[in-house]
MOPAC internal coordinates of N, CA, C and O (Angstrom, degrees):
PM7 1SCF
backbone

  N    0.0000 0     0.00 0     0.00 0    0    0    0
  C    1.4756 1     0.00 0     0.00 0    1    0    0
  C    1.5139 1   110.54 1     0.00 0    2    1    0
  O    1.2310 1   115.98 1   159.03 1    3    2    1
  N    1.2673 1   125.24 1   -20.97 1    3    2    1
  C    1.4823 1   126.00 1   179.55 1    5    3    2
  C    1.5503 1   108.22 1   -63.06 1    6    5    3
  O    1.2310 1   118.48 1   140.64 1    7    6    5
  N    1.3177 1   120.50 1   -39.36 1    7    6    5
  C    1.4686 1   119.91 1   179.52 1    9    7    6
  C    1.4759 1   112.17 1   -62.59 1   10    9    7
  O    1.2310 1   121.31 1   137.83 1   11   10    9
  N    1.3423 1   115.09 1   -42.17 1   11   10    9
  C    1.5786 1   124.22 1  -172.21 1   13   11   10
  C    1.5079 1   105.90 1   -70.78 1   14   13   11
  O    1.2310 1   118.89 1   141.04 1   15   14   13
  N    1.3578 1   119.72 1   -38.96 1   15   14   13
  C    1.4798 1   124.70 1  -175.30 1   17   15   14
  C    1.5733 1   111.36 1   -69.26 1   18   17   15
  O    1.2310 1   120.69 1   158.23 1   19   18   17
  N    1.3108 1   116.28 1   -21.77 1   19   18   17
  C    1.4559 1   118.05 1  -175.00 1   21   19   18
  C    1.5270 1   108.55 1   -92.57 1   22   21   19
  O    1.2310 1   118.87 1  -178.74 1   23   22   21
  N    1.3726 1   119.77 1     1.26 1   23   22   21
  C    1.4952 1   124.59 1  -177.91 1   25   23   22
  C    1.5082 1   109.22 1   -64.06 1   26   25   23
  O    1.2310 1   116.80 1   137.09 1   27   26   25
  N    1.3725 1   123.69 1   -42.91 1   27   26   25
  C    1.4235 1   118.94 1  -177.78 1   29   27   26
  C    1.5037 1   114.27 1   -60.39 1   30   29   27
  O    1.2310 1   118.46 1   150.69 1   31   30   29
  N    1.3147 1   120.54 1   -29.31 1   31   30   29
  C    1.4857 1   120.91 1   179.75 1   33   31   30
  C    1.4430 1   115.22 1   -62.49 1   34   33   31
  O    1.2310 1   119.53 1   157.72 1   35   34   33
  N    1.3458 1   118.50 1   -22.28 1   35   34   33
  C    1.4704 1   120.15 1   179.90 1   37   35   34
  C    1.4965 1   110.32 1   -85.16 1   38   37   35
  O    1.2310 1   118.91 1   175.71 1   39   38   37
  N    1.3187 1   119.69 1    -4.29 1   39   38   37
  C    1.4887 1   126.42 1   179.80 1   41   39   38
  C    1.5385 1   114.18 1  -104.78 1   42   41   39
  O    1.2310 1   117.39 1  -159.19 1   43   42   41
  N    1.2764 1   122.58 1    20.81 1   43   42   41
  C    1.3394 1   122.98 1  -169.95 1   45   43   42
  C    1.5912 1   113.51 1   -67.39 1   46   45   43
  O    1.2310 1   121.13 1   159.33 1   47   46   45
  N    1.3122 1   115.44 1   -20.67 1   47   46   45
  C    1.4654 1   118.88 1   177.25 1   49   47   46
  C    1.5399 1   113.43 1   -85.93 1   50   49   47
  O    1.2310 1   119.45 1   154.84 1   51   50   49
  N    1.2945 1   118.66 1   -25.16 1   51   50   49
  C    1.3781 1   124.79 1  -178.60 1   53   51   50
  C    1.5675 1   109.93 1  -107.25 1   54   53   51
  O    1.2310 1   119.67 1   -86.53 1   55   54   53
  N    1.3759 1   118.23 1    93.47 1   55   54   53
  C    1.4845 1   122.25 1  -169.53 1   57   55   54
  C    1.5787 1   105.49 1   -62.66 1   58   57   55
  O    1.2310 1   118.79 1   134.61 1   59   58   57
  N    1.3304 1   119.91 1   -45.39 1   59   58   57
  C    1.5034 1   119.81 1  -178.65 1   61   59   58
  C    1.5057 1   110.83 1   -55.05 1   62   61   59
  O    1.2310 1   120.05 1   131.26 1   63   62   61
  N    1.3245 1   117.50 1   -48.74 1   63   62   61
  C    1.4787 1   119.44 1   179.96 1   65   63   62
  C    1.5700 1   108.45 1   -62.03 1   66   65   63
  O    1.2310 1   117.32 1   134.46 1   67   66   65
  N    1.2275 1   122.71 1   -45.54 1   67   66   65
  C    1.3691 1   125.43 1  -176.97 1   69   67   66
  C    1.5169 1   110.86 1   -61.46 1   70   69   67
  O    1.2310 1   120.36 1   136.46 1   71   70   69
  N    1.3728 1   116.92 1   -43.54 1   71   70   69
  C    1.5556 1   116.84 1   173.76 1   73   71   70
  C    1.4773 1   112.58 1   -63.33 1   74   73   71
  O    1.2310 1   119.54 1   140.90 1   75   74   73
  N    1.2526 1   118.49 1   -39.10 1   75   74   73
  C    1.5011 1   122.26 1  -178.47 1   77   75   74
  C    1.5173 1   108.54 1   -64.61 1   78   77   75
  O    1.2310 1   118.36 1   129.25 1   79   78   77
  N    1.2796 1   120.74 1   -50.75 1   79   78   77
  C    1.4822 1   125.39 1  -174.01 1   81   79   78
  C    1.4591 1   108.27 1   -73.20 1   82   81   79
  O    1.2310 1   118.80 1   136.58 1   83   82   81
  N    1.3660 1   119.90 1   -43.42 1   83   82   81
  C    1.6361 1   121.67 1   172.32 1   85   83   82
  C    1.4949 1   109.16 1   -53.99 1   86   85   83
  O    1.2310 1   119.38 1   127.56 1   87   86   85
  N    1.3644 1   118.80 1   -52.44 1   87   86   85
  C    1.4419 1   119.83 1  -175.19 1   89   87   86
  C    1.6064 1   111.01 1   -64.07 1   90   89   87
  O    1.2310 1   120.13 1   142.21 1   91   90   89
  N    1.3617 1   117.35 1   -37.79 1   91   90   89
  C    1.4280 1   115.39 1  -176.86 1   93   91   90
  C    1.5198 1   108.67 1   -71.58 1   94   93   91
  O    1.2310 1   118.79 1   139.40 1   95   94   93
  N    1.3662 1   119.92 1   -40.60 1   95   94   93
  C    1.4633 1   120.23 1   176.94 1   97   95   94
  C    1.5701 1   110.61 1   -66.54 1   98   97   95
  O    1.2310 1   119.61 1   146.40 1   99   98   97
  N    1.2286 1   118.34 1   -33.60 1   99   98   97
  C    1.4798 1   122.40 1  -179.88 1  101   99   98
  C    1.5665 1   105.65 1   -63.39 1  102  101   99
  O    1.2310 1   120.39 1   131.73 1  103  102  101
  N    1.3919 1   116.86 1   -48.27 1  103  102  101
  C    1.4360 1   120.64 1  -177.57 1  105  103  102
  C    1.4998 1   111.80 1   -62.79 1  106  105  103
  O    1.2310 1   122.12 1   139.87 1  107  106  105
  N    1.3678 1   113.54 1   -40.13 1  107  106  105
  C    1.5404 1   112.96 1   178.43 1  109  107  106
  C    1.4382 1   110.47 1   -69.59 1  110  109  107
  O    1.2310 1   117.84 1   149.75 1  111  110  109
  N    1.3452 1   121.72 1   -30.25 1  111  110  109
  C    1.5033 1   122.90 1  -179.73 1  113  111  110
  C    1.5604 1   110.52 1   -70.86 1  114  113  111
  O    1.2310 1   123.21 1   143.05 1  115  114  113
  N    1.2994 1   111.45 1   -36.95 1  115  114  113
  C    1.5107 1   112.24 1   177.40 1  117  115  114
  C    1.4490 1   109.81 1   -65.92 1  118  117  115
  O    1.2310 1   119.25 1   132.21 1  119  118  117
  N    1.2881 1   119.04 1   -47.79 1  119  118  117
  C    1.4445 1   127.52 1  -178.43 1  121  119  118
  C    1.5866 1   107.53 1   -57.69 1  122  121  119
  O    1.2310 1   119.36 1   133.58 1  123  122  121
  N    1.2891 1   118.83 1   -46.42 1  123  122  121
  C    1.5007 1   124.30 1  -179.42 1  125  123  122
  C    1.5299 1   106.56 1   -67.47 1  126  125  123
  O    1.2310 1   117.76 1   142.88 1  127  126  125
  N    1.2714 1   121.87 1   -37.12 1  127  126  125
  C    1.4614 1   119.39 1  -176.90 1  129  127  126
  C    1.4921 1   111.38 1   -75.53 1  130  129  127
  O    1.2310 1   117.32 1   149.21 1  131  130  129
  N    1.2517 1   122.71 1   -30.79 1  131  130  129
  C    1.4429 1   124.87 1   173.16 1  133  131  130
  C    1.6095 1   107.54 1   -69.12 1  134  133  131
  O    1.2310 1   123.79 1   129.17 1  135  134  133
  N    1.3535 1   110.34 1   -50.83 1  135  134  133
  C    1.5108 1   112.28 1  -173.12 1  137  135  134
  C    1.5728 1   109.53 1   -63.34 1  138  137  135
  O    1.2310 1   118.52 1   137.96 1  139  138  137
  N    1.2890 1   120.42 1   -42.04 1  139  138  137
  C    1.4042 1   126.74 1  -177.45 1  141  139  138
  C    1.5521 1   116.09 1   -90.29 1  142  141  139
  O    1.2310 1   120.55 1  -168.94 1  143  142  141
  N    1.3422 1   116.55 1    11.06 1  143  142  141
  C    1.5267 1   116.59 1  -175.49 1  145  143  142
  C    1.4078 1   112.41 1   -53.38 1  146  145  143
  O    1.2310 1   117.00 1   137.08 1  147  146  145
  N    1.3533 1   123.30 1   -42.92 1  147  146  145
  C    1.3830 1   127.23 1   176.21 1  149  147  146
  C    1.5624 1   116.49 1   -52.08 1  150  149  147
  O    1.2310 1   123.21 1   149.75 1  151  150  149
  N    1.3539 1   111.44 1   -30.25 1  151  150  149
  C    1.4440 1   114.45 1  -176.96 1  153  151  150
  C    1.4624 1   114.02 1  -101.85 1  154  153  151
  O    1.2310 1   121.21 1  -166.11 1  155  154  153
  N    1.3727 1   115.30 1    13.89 1  155  154  153
  C    1.4761 1   120.14 1   178.76 1  157  155  154
  C    1.5507 1   114.87 1    92.12 1  158  157  155
  O    1.2310 1   120.33 1  -177.92 1  159  158  157
  N    1.2902 1   116.98 1     2.08 1  159  158  157
  C    1.4814 1   120.80 1  -176.68 1  161  159  158
  C    1.5730 1   115.69 1   -71.12 1  162  161  159
  O    1.2310 1   120.79 1  -178.37 1  163  162  161
  N    1.3521 1   116.10 1     1.63 1  163  162  161
  C    1.4258 1   123.82 1  -178.63 1  165  163  162
  C    1.5363 1   110.00 1   -68.12 1  166  165  163
  O    1.2310 1   122.41 1   169.05 1  167  166  165
  N    1.3401 1   112.99 1   -10.95 1  167  166  165
  C    1.4535 1   118.18 1  -179.41 1  169  167  166
  C    1.5303 1   111.30 1   -73.29 1  170  169  167
  O    1.2310 1   120.10 1   165.58 1  171  170  169
  N    1.3279 1   117.41 1   -14.42 1  171  170  169
  C    1.4596 1   119.37 1   172.84 1  173  171  170
  C    1.4750 1   116.93 1   -76.81 1  174  173  171
  O    1.2310 1   118.98 1   165.95 1  175  174  173
  N    1.3561 1   119.55 1   -14.05 1  175  174  173
  C    1.4232 1   123.27 1   179.91 1  177  175  174
  C    1.4217 1   115.77 1   -60.16 1  178  177  175
  O    1.2310 1   118.35 1   135.86 1  179  178  177
  N    1.3954 1   120.75 1   -44.14 1  179  178  177
  C    1.4997 1   121.89 1   176.71 1  181  179  178
  C    1.5254 1   111.00 1   -63.37 1  182  181  179
  O    1.2310 1   118.49 1   148.98 1  183  182  181
  N    1.3250 1   120.48 1   -31.02 1  183  182  181
  C    1.4477 1   123.94 1   173.49 1  185  183  182
  C    1.5408 1   112.01 1   -61.74 1  186  185  183
  O    1.2310 1   121.61 1   132.77 1  187  186  185
  N    1.3029 1   114.52 1   -47.23 1  187  186  185
  C    1.4946 1   120.63 1   178.79 1  189  187  186
  C    1.5767 1   107.32 1   -58.55 1  190  189  187
  O    1.2310 1   120.44 1   134.41 1  191  190  189
  N    1.4423 1   116.77 1   -45.59 1  191  190  189
  C    1.4494 1   115.67 1   178.51 1  193  191  190
  C    1.4971 1   115.12 1   -60.72 1  194  193  191
  O    1.2310 1   121.07 1   142.06 1  195  194  193
  N    1.3065 1   115.57 1   -37.94 1  195  194  193
  C    1.5325 1   123.20 1   178.75 1  197  195  194
  C    1.4909 1   106.07 1   -64.54 1  198  197  195
  O    1.2310 1   115.04 1   138.68 1  199  198  197
  N    1.2386 1   127.00 1   -41.32 1  199  198  197
  C    1.4448 1   127.73 1   179.67 1  201  199  198
  C    1.5411 1   110.89 1   -66.72 1  202  201  199
  O    1.2310 1   121.79 1   139.69 1  203  202  201
  N    1.3163 1   114.18 1   -40.31 1  203  202  201
  C    1.4994 1   118.10 1   176.92 1  205  203  202
  C    1.6078 1   108.05 1   -63.21 1  206  205  203
  O    1.2310 1   120.66 1   133.04 1  207  206  205
  N    1.2533 1   116.35 1   -46.96 1  207  206  205
  C    1.4734 1   121.48 1   178.17 1  209  207  206
  C    1.5524 1   113.41 1   -61.04 1  210  209  207
  O    1.2310 1   122.19 1   145.30 1  211  210  209
  N    1.3249 1   113.41 1   -34.70 1  211  210  209
  C    1.4707 1   119.04 1  -178.60 1  213  211  210
  C    1.5673 1   110.33 1   -69.73 1  214  213  211
  O    1.2310 1   119.33 1   153.55 1  215  214  213
  N    1.3215 1   118.89 1   -26.45 1  215  214  213
  C    1.4220 1   119.46 1   179.82 1  217  215  214
  C    1.5325 1   113.53 1   -71.50 1  218  217  215
  O    1.2310 1   120.09 1   158.22 1  219  218  217
  N    1.3414 1   117.43 1   -21.78 1  219  218  217
  C    1.3440 1   118.79 1   174.65 1  221  219  218
  C    1.5824 1   121.68 1  -105.09 1  222  221  219
  O    1.2310 1   123.92 1  -171.84 1  223  222  221
  N    1.3130 1   110.08 1     8.16 1  223  222  221
  C    1.5080 1   121.69 1   177.58 1  225  223  222
  C    1.4751 1   114.77 1   -92.24 1  226  225  223
  O    1.2310 1   120.36 1  -134.26 1  227  226  225
  N    1.2173 1   116.91 1    45.74 1  227  226  225
  C    1.4671 1   122.61 1   178.04 1  229  227  226
  C    1.5520 1   110.69 1   -99.44 1  230  229  227
  O    1.2310 1   117.57 1   -78.19 1  231  230  229
  N    1.3180 1   122.23 1   101.81 1  231  230  229
  C    1.4688 1   120.57 1  -169.93 1  233  231  230
  C    1.5994 1   108.01 1   -73.38 1  234  233  231
  O    1.2310 1   118.75 1   169.31 1  235  234  233
  N    1.3292 1   119.98 1   -10.69 1  235  234  233
  C    1.3824 1   120.98 1   176.66 1  237  235  234
  C    1.5228 1   113.90 1   -75.64 1  238  237  235
  O    1.2310 1   120.28 1   145.42 1  239  238  237
  N    1.3507 1   117.08 1   -34.58 1  239  238  237
  C    1.3381 1   125.75 1  -178.48 1  241  239  238
  C    1.5931 1   112.75 1   -83.33 1  242  241  239
  O    1.2310 1   122.31 1   122.15 1  243  242  241
  N    1.3350 1   113.17 1   -57.85 1  243  242  241
  C    1.4261 1   121.75 1  -178.48 1  245  243  242
  C    1.4617 1   109.39 1  -134.63 1  246  245  243
  O    1.2310 1   117.87 1   -83.91 1  247  246  245
  N    1.2912 1   121.66 1    96.09 1  247  246  245
  C    1.4697 1   125.05 1  -175.42 1  249  247  246
  C    1.4874 1   108.83 1   -62.81 1  250  249  247
  O    1.2310 1   116.57 1   131.94 1  251  250  249
  N    1.3537 1   124.12 1   -48.06 1  251  250  249
  C    1.4200 1   122.14 1  -173.84 1  253  251  250
  C    1.4403 1   110.37 1   -68.64 1  254  253  251
  O    1.2310 1   118.19 1   130.56 1  255  254  253
  N    1.3204 1   121.05 1   -49.44 1  255  254  253
  C    1.4300 1   123.37 1   175.18 1  257  255  254
  C    1.5038 1   114.26 1   -55.68 1  258  257  255
  O    1.2310 1   118.79 1   150.45 1  259  258  257
  N    1.3150 1   119.90 1   -29.55 1  259  258  257
  C    1.4546 1   121.43 1  -178.33 1  261  259  258
  C    1.5789 1   108.44 1   -72.68 1  262  261  259
  O    1.2310 1   121.55 1   145.55 1  263  262  261
  N    1.3156 1   114.63 1   -34.45 1  263  262  261
  C    1.4613 1   119.22 1  -179.54 1  265  263  262
  C    1.5285 1   109.16 1   -70.90 1  266  265  263
  O    1.2310 1   120.02 1   147.10 1  267  266  265
  N    1.3261 1   117.57 1   -32.90 1  267  266  265
  C    1.5121 1   121.77 1   179.62 1  269  267  266
  C    1.5762 1   104.75 1   -74.49 1  270  269  267
  O    1.2310 1   119.33 1   137.26 1  271  270  269
  N    1.2760 1   118.89 1   -42.74 1  271  270  269
  C    1.4559 1   117.64 1  -179.55 1  273  271  270
  C    1.5231 1   113.72 1   -62.58 1  274  273  271
  O    1.2310 1   122.54 1   140.31 1  275  274  273
  N    1.3543 1   112.74 1   -39.69 1  275  274  273
  C    1.4085 1   117.71 1  -178.93 1  277  275  274
  C    1.5098 1   110.09 1   -66.72 1  278  277  275
  O    1.2310 1   119.27 1   137.44 1  279  278  277
  N    1.3191 1   119.00 1   -42.56 1  279  278  277
  C    1.4115 1   124.21 1   179.07 1  281  279  278
  C    1.5196 1   113.27 1   -65.46 1  282  281  279
  O    1.2310 1   119.44 1   138.92 1  283  282  281
  N    1.3659 1   118.67 1   -41.08 1  283  282  281
  C    1.4779 1   118.36 1   171.84 1  285  283  282
  C    1.4768 1   114.33 1   -67.11 1  286  285  283
  O    1.2310 1   119.45 1   147.67 1  287  286  285
  N    1.2972 1   118.65 1   -32.33 1  287  286  285
  C    1.4382 1   125.38 1   173.92 1  289  287  286
  C    1.5370 1   113.87 1   -60.59 1  290  289  287
  O    1.2310 1   124.10 1   130.92 1  291  290  289
  N    1.3302 1   109.74 1   -49.08 1  291  290  289
  C    1.4760 1   112.11 1   177.58 1  293  291  290
  C    1.5922 1   113.24 1   -68.05 1  294  293  291
  O    1.2310 1   120.54 1   145.73 1  295  294  293
  N    1.3221 1   116.57 1   -34.27 1  295  294  293
  C    1.4167 1   121.44 1   172.67 1  297  295  294
  C    1.4471 1   111.87 1   -58.32 1  298  297  295
  O    1.2310 1   119.24 1   131.11 1  299  298  297
  N    1.3264 1   119.06 1   -48.89 1  299  298  297
  C    1.3379 1   125.92 1   179.86 1  301  299  298
  C    1.5625 1   112.45 1   -63.16 1  302  301  299
  O    1.2310 1   121.55 1   141.38 1  303  302  301
  N    1.2279 1   114.65 1   -38.62 1  303  302  301
  C    1.5651 1   117.59 1   176.91 1  305  303  302
  C    1.5194 1   107.87 1   -70.15 1  306  305  303
  O    1.2310 1   118.64 1   140.86 1  307  306  305
  N    1.2756 1   120.20 1   -39.14 1  307  306  305
  C    1.4393 1   120.05 1   178.49 1  309  307  306
  C    1.4971 1   110.02 1   -62.60 1  310  309  307
  O    1.2310 1   119.51 1   138.35 1  311  310  309
  N    1.2718 1   118.54 1   -41.65 1  311  310  309
  C    1.4821 1   121.56 1  -178.26 1  313  311  310
  C    1.5552 1   112.43 1   -66.02 1  314  313  311
  O    1.2310 1   121.37 1   142.77 1  315  314  313
  N    1.3549 1   114.99 1   -37.23 1  315  314  313
  C    1.4105 1   120.91 1   177.25 1  317  315  314
  C    1.4801 1   111.22 1   -65.89 1  318  317  315
  O    1.2310 1   119.77 1   135.81 1  319  318  317
  N    1.3190 1   118.05 1   -44.19 1  319  318  317
  C    1.5429 1   123.24 1  -177.42 1  321  319  318
  C    1.4742 1   102.41 1   -72.00 1  322  321  319
  O    1.2310 1   115.20 1   138.52 1  323  322  321
  N    1.2429 1   126.71 1   -41.48 1  323  322  321
  C    1.5132 1   124.88 1  -177.85 1  325  323  322
  C    1.5186 1   109.10 1   -61.30 1  326  325  323
  O    1.2310 1   120.79 1   137.82 1  327  326  325
  N    1.3795 1   116.09 1   -42.18 1  327  326  325
  C    1.4463 1   120.95 1   176.64 1  329  327  326
  C    1.4552 1   116.31 1   -66.73 1  330  329  327
  O    1.2310 1   119.37 1   143.60 1  331  330  329
  N    1.2671 1   118.80 1   -36.40 1  331  330  329
  C    1.4227 1   122.34 1   179.59 1  333  331  330
  C    1.5660 1   109.79 1   -71.33 1  334  333  331
  O    1.2310 1   120.77 1   142.42 1  335  334  333
  N    1.3716 1   116.12 1   -37.58 1  335  334  333
  C    1.4335 1   118.35 1   178.51 1  337  335  334
  C    1.5155 1   114.46 1   -71.82 1  338  337  335
  O    1.2310 1   122.74 1   155.16 1  339  338  337
  N    1.4312 1   112.36 1   -24.84 1  339  338  337
  C    1.4353 1   116.78 1   179.66 1  341  339  338
  C    1.5441 1   112.22 1   -73.09 1  342  341  339
  O    1.2310 1   122.54 1   148.78 1  343  342  341
  N    1.3363 1   112.73 1   -31.22 1  343  342  341
  C    1.4817 1   119.49 1  -178.26 1  345  343  342
  C    1.4583 1   116.46 1   -75.70 1  346  345  343
  O    1.2310 1   120.10 1   180.00 1  347  346  345

């Protein structure tokens, strides 16, 4: 899965390609996290949320929305790290 999740990084110049690939990978990660929840695969769910937030974080298109997406993404990352340290 690591090889697939790095695919959107190669599409930084083409926003439409990035949005399509990130959305597809996010949908697959959500599906995978629900199917494999009993085996601990629910950890992929925050990654899917991060990819969805990344699709809206383009400051060239929507500067205000990009700041909100980045803020929510950082908050989500902090929550995930805090949760993992607590366990």
